[in-house]
Structures are given as structure tokens and as C-alpha cells.
Backbone bond lengths (Angstrom), bond angles and torsions (degrees), N, CA, C in turn:
res aa  C-N    CA-C-N  psi(-1)  N-CA   C-N-CA  omega(-1)  CA-C   N-CA-C  phi
1 M - - - 1.454 - - 1.526 111.26 -
2 N 1.344 116.68 -30.27 1.456 119.16 178.57 1.527 111.33 -58.55
3 Q 1.336 115.63 -44.95 1.456 119.22 -178.84 1.526 111.13 -65.97
4 I 1.320 117.52 -36.89 1.463 120.81 177.63 1.528 109.89 -62.15
5 A 1.342 116.48 -44.87 1.467 120.15 178.86 1.520 110.80 -62.72
6 L 1.331 117.11 -41.07 1.458 120.22 -179.92 1.524 112.38 -67.00
7 V 1.317 116.51 -44.51 1.468 120.38 179.69 1.527 110.10 -65.81
8 T 1.317 116.74 -44.14 1.467 120.64 178.81 1.523 110.13 -61.18
9 G 1.322 116.99 -45.34 1.463 120.64 178.63 1.519 111.94 -60.64
10 A 1.330 116.95 -42.20 1.464 120.39 178.98 1.527 111.19 -64.72
11 I 1.319 116.89 -43.08 1.477 120.43 179.67 1.528 110.30 -64.07
12 L 1.336 117.00 -45.82 1.462 119.43 178.42 1.519 111.25 -61.52
13 G 1.342 117.29 -37.60 1.456 121.02 178.26 1.519 111.91 -65.43
14 I 1.324 116.83 -45.05 1.467 121.10 177.93 1.525 110.22 -59.30
15 L 1.330 115.85 -48.85 1.465 119.70 -179.17 1.525 111.89 -64.46
16 S 1.313 116.80 -34.05 1.458 120.27 178.68 1.525 110.75 -63.79
17 I 1.308 117.19 -41.94 1.470 120.98 177.63 1.532 109.86 -64.72
18 I 1.329 116.66 -44.78 1.469 120.57 179.71 1.524 110.58 -61.88
19 F 1.351 116.91 -48.48 1.461 120.42 -179.14 1.532 111.00 -64.75
20 G 1.325 116.88 -38.19 1.463 120.33 178.64 1.520 111.63 -63.14
21 A 1.328 116.43 -43.53 1.465 120.29 177.84 1.526 110.46 -65.76
22 F 1.313 116.07 -41.54 1.466 121.13 178.39 1.527 110.07 -60.02
23 G 1.324 116.14 -44.72 1.456 120.32 179.36 1.520 112.58 -65.85
24 A 1.324 116.79 -41.28 1.458 120.71 -177.02 1.519 112.78 -71.01
25 H 1.318 117.24 -27.32 1.462 119.60 -175.52 1.527 112.43 -109.23
26 A 1.295 117.92 -61.87 1.471 120.60 -173.97 1.529 112.62 -75.25
27 L 1.317 117.27 -41.62 1.466 119.57 -174.17 1.519 113.25 -83.11
28 K 1.327 116.45 -19.38 1.461 120.67 -178.81 1.529 111.75 -56.67
29 K 1.307 116.02 -31.22 1.463 121.41 -176.42 1.523 113.27 -86.75
30 V 1.328 117.65 -17.88 1.465 119.51 -172.15 1.531 114.71 -118.07
31 L 1.318 117.92 -12.22 1.466 120.49 179.36 1.520 110.29 -103.87
32 T 1.314 115.64 152.22 1.463 119.78 172.43 1.531 108.11 -68.19
33 E 1.309 116.17 163.05 1.473 120.06 179.02 1.526 110.90 -59.76
34 E 1.330 115.61 -38.93 1.466 120.19 -179.31 1.530 111.27 -64.79
35 R 1.311 117.39 -45.03 1.471 120.81 -179.66 1.537 110.31 -68.97
36 L 1.317 117.05 -37.32 1.461 120.19 177.72 1.527 110.72 -65.73
37 A 1.327 116.53 -39.00 1.468 120.44 177.25 1.524 110.46 -63.28
38 S 1.336 117.25 -40.50 1.464 120.91 177.07 1.521 110.73 -63.92
39 F 1.317 116.43 -42.77 1.462 121.29 178.56 1.529 109.85 -59.32
40 E 1.328 116.51 -42.00 1.467 121.14 179.71 1.526 111.87 -66.23
41 V 1.332 117.52 -34.16 1.474 120.84 175.30 1.530 109.60 -62.29
42 A 1.328 116.11 -43.37 1.472 120.23 179.38 1.527 110.49 -61.69
43 V 1.325 116.80 -42.73 1.470 120.91 178.90 1.524 109.94 -62.38
44 R 1.334 116.59 -44.98 1.463 121.06 -178.13 1.524 111.78 -61.49
45 Y 1.335 116.30 -47.13 1.465 119.33 -179.41 1.527 111.66 -68.20
46 Q 1.310 116.80 -31.84 1.463 119.19 176.10 1.527 109.98 -65.57
47 M 1.322 117.18 -40.43 1.462 119.61 178.49 1.523 110.70 -67.85
48 Y 1.334 117.68 -38.45 1.465 119.93 175.48 1.531 110.27 -57.79
49 A 1.318 115.94 -44.63 1.467 120.10 179.73 1.514 110.53 -64.67
50 A 1.333 117.42 -41.33 1.467 121.29 179.96 1.524 110.72 -59.82
51 I 1.311 116.45 -48.83 1.473 120.44 -179.10 1.523 110.51 -64.23
52 T 1.320 116.48 -41.72 1.466 120.15 179.39 1.524 110.88 -62.57
53 L 1.322 117.63 -43.02 1.466 120.19 179.22 1.523 111.45 -64.95
54 L 1.314 117.38 -35.99 1.465 119.18 175.83 1.524 110.70 -64.83
55 I 1.307 116.66 -43.24 1.470 120.25 179.74 1.518 111.01 -63.45
56 I 1.337 117.32 -47.76 1.467 117.83 -178.47 1.526 111.06 -70.34
57 G 1.320 117.29 -29.18 1.465 119.80 176.23 1.514 112.12 -64.12
58 F 1.320 116.14 -35.05 1.463 120.51 178.77 1.523 113.06 -80.70
59 H 1.336 117.45 -29.41 1.461 119.37 -169.00 1.520 116.59 -110.89
60 L 1.319 119.27 -23.79 1.468 119.38 -178.18 1.520 110.60 -88.14
61 K 1.312 114.94 152.27 1.468 120.73 177.83 1.526 111.76 -92.14
62 F 1.312 117.48 -16.34 1.462 123.02 -176.88 1.531 111.05 53.12
63 D 1.332 114.51 42.57 1.464 119.43 178.70 1.522 112.59 -97.34
64 G 1.317 116.76 3.63 1.462 120.31 178.31 1.519 110.54 -141.60
65 S 1.299 114.86 166.89 1.470 118.90 -176.28 1.525 112.11 -69.29
66 M 1.326 117.68 -26.96 1.460 118.97 -179.15 1.527 111.58 -63.89
67 E 1.323 116.91 -40.09 1.464 120.01 178.11 1.524 110.95 -65.14
68 N 1.321 116.63 -40.19 1.464 119.96 177.63 1.530 110.97 -65.59
69 W 1.336 116.67 -41.87 1.462 120.05 177.81 1.523 110.77 -65.26
70 A 1.330 117.07 -34.16 1.469 120.01 176.64 1.521 109.65 -60.75
71 Y 1.322 116.61 -46.84 1.466 120.54 178.89 1.527 111.07 -61.42
72 Y 1.331 116.52 -53.02 1.462 120.01 -175.67 1.534 111.77 -64.61
73 G 1.315 117.17 -37.03 1.460 119.94 178.94 1.518 111.79 -66.39
74 I 1.327 116.46 -45.92 1.462 119.57 -179.04 1.520 110.79 -68.86
75 F 1.317 117.30 -44.46 1.466 119.77 -179.14 1.534 111.26 -68.99
76 G 1.315 117.16 -51.85 1.461 120.35 -179.24 1.519 111.88 -62.50
77 G 1.329 115.66 -40.47 1.454 119.85 177.81 1.516 111.98 -62.49
78 C 1.314 116.26 -40.16 1.462 120.72 178.07 1.524 110.96 -62.60
79 I 1.320 116.51 -45.07 1.463 120.39 -179.56 1.532 110.08 -60.66
80 L 1.330 116.88 -47.25 1.465 120.37 -178.47 1.524 111.99 -70.32
81 F 1.330 116.18 -45.80 1.465 120.48 -176.69 1.525 110.92 -67.70
82 S 1.316 116.84 -62.03 1.466 119.70 -176.93 1.522 111.41 -66.65
83 G 1.328 116.83 -41.65 1.464 119.97 -179.29 1.508 112.58 -59.17
84 S 1.337 116.99 -44.60 1.465 119.36 -179.83 1.524 110.80 -66.75
85 I 1.324 117.39 -38.11 1.467 119.61 178.58 1.526 110.89 -66.51
86 Y 1.330 117.54 -40.01 1.475 119.90 176.71 1.526 109.98 -56.04
87 F 1.319 115.73 -51.57 1.458 119.53 -177.43 1.531 112.26 -65.85
88 L 1.334 116.96 -40.82 1.462 119.50 178.86 1.534 111.19 -65.27
89 S 1.320 117.48 -34.62 1.461 121.15 177.42 1.521 111.60 -67.02
90 L 1.320 116.02 -31.01 1.465 121.28 -176.01 1.524 113.96 -98.50
91 K 1.327 117.35 4.65 1.465 119.66 -171.89 1.524 113.04 -60.16
92 D 1.326 118.36 -33.98 1.472 119.49 178.38 1.526 110.98 -69.43
93 L 1.322 116.80 -38.37 1.468 119.96 177.47 1.519 111.76 -68.89
94 L 1.322 115.49 -38.39 1.467 120.31 -179.50 1.521 112.00 -76.83
95 K 1.327 116.03 -17.21 1.471 122.51 -179.34 1.534 111.83 54.58
96 V 1.341 113.70 46.84 1.459 121.38 -179.18 1.526 107.66 -132.23
97 N 1.312 115.99 143.03 1.455 120.83 175.81 1.531 108.21 -80.57
98 L 1.318 115.75 109.15 1.462 120.75 -177.53 1.525 111.85 -115.48
99 R 1.327 116.36 26.04 1.467 119.46 -179.23 1.521 112.72 -57.96
100 F 1.313 117.25 -27.46 1.467 120.35 -179.79 1.526 111.66 -62.64
101 L 1.332 117.37 -18.41 1.465 120.32 179.09 1.526 112.66 -77.75
102 G 1.321 117.09 -16.52 1.463 120.72 -179.38 1.520 113.94 -50.87
103 P 1.327 119.43 -48.33 1.466 120.18 179.16 1.535 113.54 -72.71
104 I 1.315 117.55 -15.48 1.469 120.52 -179.41 1.525 110.49 -71.19
105 T 1.330 116.86 -34.86 1.464 120.66 -177.36 1.529 112.02 -58.67
106 P 1.347 119.70 -52.88 1.463 118.05 178.63 1.531 113.32 -66.37
107 L 1.319 117.50 -29.04 1.462 119.82 175.42 1.528 109.89 -63.28
108 G 1.324 116.30 -42.21 1.463 120.36 175.77 1.518 111.57 -62.15
109 G 1.333 116.07 -41.34 1.463 119.90 176.75 1.519 111.98 -61.91
110 L 1.330 116.00 -40.79 1.462 120.55 177.95 1.528 110.86 -63.09
111 L 1.331 117.10 -41.90 1.462 119.87 177.79 1.528 111.55 -62.85
112 M 1.328 116.61 -38.79 1.464 118.85 177.44 1.524 110.68 -64.82
113 I 1.322 117.11 -40.68 1.465 120.43 177.42 1.522 109.97 -61.69
114 I 1.325 117.21 -43.00 1.472 120.89 177.91 1.527 109.61 -61.62
115 G 1.330 116.68 -42.83 1.463 119.75 178.02 1.518 112.03 -59.53
116 W 1.321 116.47 -45.17 1.471 119.92 178.79 1.524 111.17 -66.67
117 L 1.330 117.19 -37.64 1.467 120.14 178.21 1.532 110.23 -64.13
118 M 1.329 116.75 -43.10 1.463 120.36 177.59 1.527 110.97 -63.30
119 L 1.316 116.48 -36.44 1.457 120.38 176.51 1.526 110.27 -63.55
120 L 1.323 117.09 -44.97 1.459 121.10 177.03 1.520 111.05 -60.38
121 L 1.329 116.48 -46.36 1.470 119.53 -179.21 1.526 111.31 -64.24
122 S 1.322 117.69 -34.40 1.468 119.28 178.08 1.521 110.93 -66.90
123 F 1.336 117.37 -30.73 1.465 120.81 177.58 1.538 110.83 -72.93
124 L 1.321 116.38 -30.95 1.463 120.76 -175.69 1.529 113.56 -86.03
125 K 1.312 117.37 -14.41 1.475 118.73 -176.45 1.513 112.79 -73.15
């Protein structure tokens, strides 16, 4: 599981840099300030998740369910949270009705909170 956390963290980090550059250069000209700010929030939280997964990949033993839940909560939450914000930020460019993604964003946030809570509980056990 350590290697999975490390690889996942590295991939999320790489994509975060790519998406951040894309947002700063290509999207700056075509998105409203509000949508660009949302896109940047998604990039920031994705990078937070990437760094966290690298840290837990190096330091956790994954010998209990709390460590596994920490990984799945942070990773899954990042995918739902940042992914939904990316798509919602781009919905005008994509010309697609993506309103159904609105409830996905807080669900992703909740999963990240659960992941962090499981991480805290694994430290306290």
C-alpha cells in the first residue's frame, strides 16, 4: 500500500502542476475570474492531497484499517472534489450541463475530511 500511496501522490502532483500551468496560461484568457479562481482552488487541493499521500506513503505502515481509510478518503475525496470543480469551471467551454456535479464537490470534501480524521486516529492509536 505504501507504493500505491507514493505513486498516486506523484501522479496527482504531476497533474496538479500541469493543470495549474494550463489554468494560468490557456484558461486565463477564456474563463471568468470567478471560474478561474475555482479552478485554482481545485489545483491547490489536489496538490495538498498529492503531498499528503507522499508523506503517508513514506511514513505509515498501513497495518490497520485507519491508515487504509486515510489513503482512500484523501485520494477519493481529491478525485471527487477537485475533479468536479475542474469540470464545473470548464462547463461553459465544454458547452455541457454539468449541474449534477454540484453535489459531488461537497461529497469529495467530506471524503477528504474522513481521510484526515482517519489519519489523526491512526496517529492516536
